[in-house]
Chimera marker file (.cmm) of the C-alpha trace (Angstrom):
<marker_set name="trace">
<marker id="1" x="42.140" y="-0.670" z="6.235" r="1" g="1" b="0" radius="0.5"/>
<marker id="2" x="42.160" y="-4.375" z="7.750" r="1" g="1" b="0" radius="0.5"/>
<marker id="3" x="38.367" y="-3.696" z="8.768" r="1" g="1" b="0" radius="0.5"/>
<marker id="4" x="37.275" y="-2.940" z="5.217" r="1" g="1" b="0" radius="0.5"/>
<marker id="5" x="38.543" y="-6.303" z="4.166" r="1" g="1" b="0" radius="0.5"/>
<marker id="6" x="36.634" y="-8.203" z="6.593" r="1" g="1" b="0" radius="0.5"/>
<marker id="7" x="33.684" y="-9.678" z="5.070" r="1" g="1" b="0" radius="0.5"/>
<marker id="8" x="31.873" y="-9.458" z="8.451" r="1" g="1" b="0" radius="0.5"/>
<marker id="9" x="31.862" y="-5.646" z="8.085" r="1" g="1" b="0" radius="0.5"/>
<marker id="10" x="30.019" y="-5.531" z="4.759" r="1" g="1" b="0" radius="0.5"/>
<marker id="11" x="26.981" y="-3.182" z="5.375" r="1" g="1" b="0" radius="0.5"/>
<marker id="12" x="24.040" y="-5.092" z="5.170" r="1" g="1" b="0" radius="0.5"/>
<marker id="13" x="22.390" y="-2.890" z="2.444" r="1" g="1" b="0" radius="0.5"/>
<marker id="14" x="25.378" y="-3.350" z="0.179" r="1" g="1" b="0" radius="0.5"/>
<marker id="15" x="25.483" y="-7.032" z="0.657" r="1" g="1" b="0" radius="0.5"/>
<marker id="16" x="21.750" y="-7.249" z="-0.123" r="1" g="1" b="0" radius="0.5"/>
<marker id="17" x="22.036" y="-5.025" z="-3.272" r="1" g="1" b="0" radius="0.5"/>
<marker id="18" x="24.850" y="-7.359" z="-4.472" r="1" g="1" b="0" radius="0.5"/>
<marker id="19" x="22.790" y="-10.276" z="-3.917" r="1" g="1" b="0" radius="0.5"/>
<marker id="20" x="19.767" y="-8.745" z="-6.036" r="1" g="1" b="0" radius="0.5"/>
<marker id="21" x="22.098" y="-7.773" z="-8.757" r="1" g="1" b="0" radius="0.5"/>
<marker id="22" x="23.628" y="-11.241" z="-9.285" r="1" g="1" b="0" radius="0.5"/>
<marker id="23" x="20.185" y="-12.795" z="-8.877" r="1" g="1" b="0" radius="0.5"/>
<marker id="24" x="18.576" y="-10.360" z="-11.443" r="1" g="1" b="0" radius="0.5"/>
<marker id="25" x="21.760" y="-10.888" z="-13.803" r="1" g="1" b="0" radius="0.5"/>
<marker id="26" x="21.706" y="-14.733" z="-13.968" r="1" g="1" b="0" radius="0.5"/>
<marker id="27" x="17.765" y="-15.067" z="-13.862" r="1" g="1" b="0" radius="0.5"/>
<marker id="28" x="17.414" y="-15.175" z="-17.781" r="1" g="1" b="0" radius="0.5"/>
<marker id="29" x="20.575" y="-17.529" z="-18.252" r="1" g="1" b="0" radius="0.5"/>
<marker id="30" x="18.909" y="-19.873" z="-15.699" r="1" g="1" b="0" radius="0.5"/>
<marker id="31" x="15.598" y="-19.770" z="-17.297" r="1" g="1" b="0" radius="0.5"/>
<marker id="32" x="17.041" y="-20.319" z="-20.692" r="1" g="1" b="0" radius="0.5"/>
<marker id="33" x="18.916" y="-23.595" z="-19.254" r="1" g="1" b="0" radius="0.5"/>
<marker id="34" x="15.420" y="-24.906" z="-17.900" r="1" g="1" b="0" radius="0.5"/>
<marker id="35" x="16.273" y="-24.054" z="-14.325" r="1" g="1" b="0" radius="0.5"/>
<marker id="36" x="13.186" y="-23.471" z="-12.351" r="1" g="1" b="0" radius="0.5"/>
<marker id="37" x="12.886" y="-19.952" z="-10.895" r="1" g="1" b="0" radius="0.5"/>
<marker id="38" x="12.491" y="-21.338" z="-7.615" r="1" g="1" b="0" radius="0.5"/>
<marker id="39" x="16.002" y="-22.188" z="-7.486" r="1" g="1" b="0" radius="0.5"/>
<marker id="40" x="16.922" y="-18.548" z="-7.732" r="1" g="1" b="0" radius="0.5"/>
<marker id="41" x="14.628" y="-17.753" z="-5.047" r="1" g="1" b="0" radius="0.5"/>
<marker id="42" x="15.903" y="-20.479" z="-2.602" r="1" g="1" b="0" radius="0.5"/>
<marker id="43" x="19.457" y="-19.363" z="-3.547" r="1" g="1" b="0" radius="0.5"/>
<marker id="44" x="18.583" y="-15.552" z="-2.610" r="1" g="1" b="0" radius="0.5"/>
<marker id="45" x="16.991" y="-16.576" z="0.629" r="1" g="1" b="0" radius="0.5"/>
<marker id="46" x="19.943" y="-18.864" z="1.671" r="1" g="1" b="0" radius="0.5"/>
<marker id="47" x="22.061" y="-15.676" z="0.707" r="1" g="1" b="0" radius="0.5"/>
<marker id="48" x="20.034" y="-13.474" z="2.990" r="1" g="1" b="0" radius="0.5"/>
<marker id="49" x="19.764" y="-15.982" z="5.845" r="1" g="1" b="0" radius="0.5"/>
<marker id="50" x="23.666" y="-16.560" z="5.910" r="1" g="1" b="0" radius="0.5"/>
<marker id="51" x="24.283" y="-12.796" z="6.536" r="1" g="1" b="0" radius="0.5"/>
<marker id="52" x="21.141" y="-12.475" z="8.595" r="1" g="1" b="0" radius="0.5"/>
<marker id="53" x="19.329" y="-10.038" z="6.267" r="1" g="1" b="0" radius="0.5"/>
<marker id="54" x="15.610" y="-9.734" z="5.755" r="1" g="1" b="0" radius="0.5"/>
<marker id="55" x="14.630" y="-11.288" z="2.439" r="1" g="1" b="0" radius="0.5"/>
<marker id="56" x="12.502" y="-8.860" z="0.237" r="1" g="1" b="0" radius="0.5"/>
<marker id="57" x="9.706" y="-10.568" z="-1.835" r="1" g="1" b="0" radius="0.5"/>
<link id1="1" id2="2" r="1" g="1" b="0" radius="0.2"/>
<link id1="2" id2="3" r="1" g="1" b="0" radius="0.2"/>
<link id1="3" id2="4" r="1" g="1" b="0" radius="0.2"/>
<link id1="4" id2="5" r="1" g="1" b="0" radius="0.2"/>
<link id1="5" id2="6" r="1" g="1" b="0" radius="0.2"/>
<link id1="6" id2="7" r="1" g="1" b="0" radius="0.2"/>
<link id1="7" id2="8" r="1" g="1" b="0" radius="0.2"/>
<link id1="8" id2="9" r="1" g="1" b="0" radius="0.2"/>
<link id1="9" id2="10" r="1" g="1" b="0" radius="0.2"/>
<link id1="10" id2="11" r="1" g="1" b="0" radius="0.2"/>
<link id1="11" id2="12" r="1" g="1" b="0" radius="0.2"/>
<link id1="12" id2="13" r="1" g="1" b="0" radius="0.2"/>
<link id1="13" id2="14" r="1" g="1" b="0" radius="0.2"/>
<link id1="14" id2="15" r="1" g="1" b="0" radius="0.2"/>
<link id1="15" id2="16" r="1" g="1" b="0" radius="0.2"/>
<link id1="16" id2="17" r="1" g="1" b="0" radius="0.2"/>
<link id1="17" id2="18" r="1" g="1" b="0" radius="0.2"/>
<link id1="18" id2="19" r="1" g="1" b="0" radius="0.2"/>
<link id1="19" id2="20" r="1" g="1" b="0" radius="0.2"/>
<link id1="20" id2="21" r="1" g="1" b="0" radius="0.2"/>
<link id1="21" id2="22" r="1" g="1" b="0" radius="0.2"/>
<link id1="22" id2="23" r="1" g="1" b="0" radius="0.2"/>
<link id1="23" id2="24" r="1" g="1" b="0" radius="0.2"/>
<link id1="24" id2="25" r="1" g="1" b="0" radius="0.2"/>
<link id1="25" id2="26" r="1" g="1" b="0" radius="0.2"/>
<link id1="26" id2="27" r="1" g="1" b="0" radius="0.2"/>
<link id1="27" id2="28" r="1" g="1" b="0" radius="0.2"/>
<link id1="28" id2="29" r="1" g="1" b="0" radius="0.2"/>
<link id1="29" id2="30" r="1" g="1" b="0" radius="0.2"/>
<link id1="30" id2="31" r="1" g="1" b="0" radius="0.2"/>
<link id1="31" id2="32" r="1" g="1" b="0" radius="0.2"/>
<link id1="32" id2="33" r="1" g="1" b="0" radius="0.2"/>
<link id1="33" id2="34" r="1" g="1" b="0" radius="0.2"/>
<link id1="34" id2="35" r="1" g="1" b="0" radius="0.2"/>
<link id1="35" id2="36" r="1" g="1" b="0" radius="0.2"/>
<link id1="36" id2="37" r="1" g="1" b="0" radius="0.2"/>
<link id1="37" id2="38" r="1" g="1" b="0" radius="0.2"/>
<link id1="38" id2="39" r="1" g="1" b="0" radius="0.2"/>
<link id1="39" id2="40" r="1" g="1" b="0" radius="0.2"/>
<link id1="40" id2="41" r="1" g="1" b="0" radius="0.2"/>
<link id1="41" id2="42" r="1" g="1" b="0" radius="0.2"/>
<link id1="42" id2="43" r="1" g="1" b="0" radius="0.2"/>
<link id1="43" id2="44" r="1" g="1" b="0" radius="0.2"/>
<link id1="44" id2="45" r="1" g="1" b="0" radius="0.2"/>
<link id1="45" id2="46" r="1" g="1" b="0" radius="0.2"/>
<link id1="46" id2="47" r="1" g="1" b="0" radius="0.2"/>
<link id1="47" id2="48" r="1" g="1" b="0" radius="0.2"/>
<link id1="48" id2="49" r="1" g="1" b="0" radius="0.2"/>
<link id1="49" id2="50" r="1" g="1" b="0" radius="0.2"/>
<link id1="50" id2="51" r="1" g="1" b="0" radius="0.2"/>
<link id1="51" id2="52" r="1" g="1" b="0" radius="0.2"/>
<link id1="52" id2="53" r="1" g="1" b="0" radius="0.2"/>
<link id1="53" id2="54" r="1" g="1" b="0" radius="0.2"/>
<link id1="54" id2="55" r="1" g="1" b="0" radius="0.2"/>
<link id1="55" id2="56" r="1" g="1" b="0" radius="0.2"/>
<link id1="56" id2="57" r="1" g="1" b="0" radius="0.2"/>
</marker_set>
């Protein structure tokens, strides 16, 4: 049970899926607020790098 609560044990596919979902959900809001889409791409890249997950284009 403790292992499942450890963020280091999150499967990379799941973590990547969550990152993708969050980015996709906030994209429209960011664009509506005038935030450049490059900011989202940078957030995605940093998130993947922090977990050592290859970012998809």
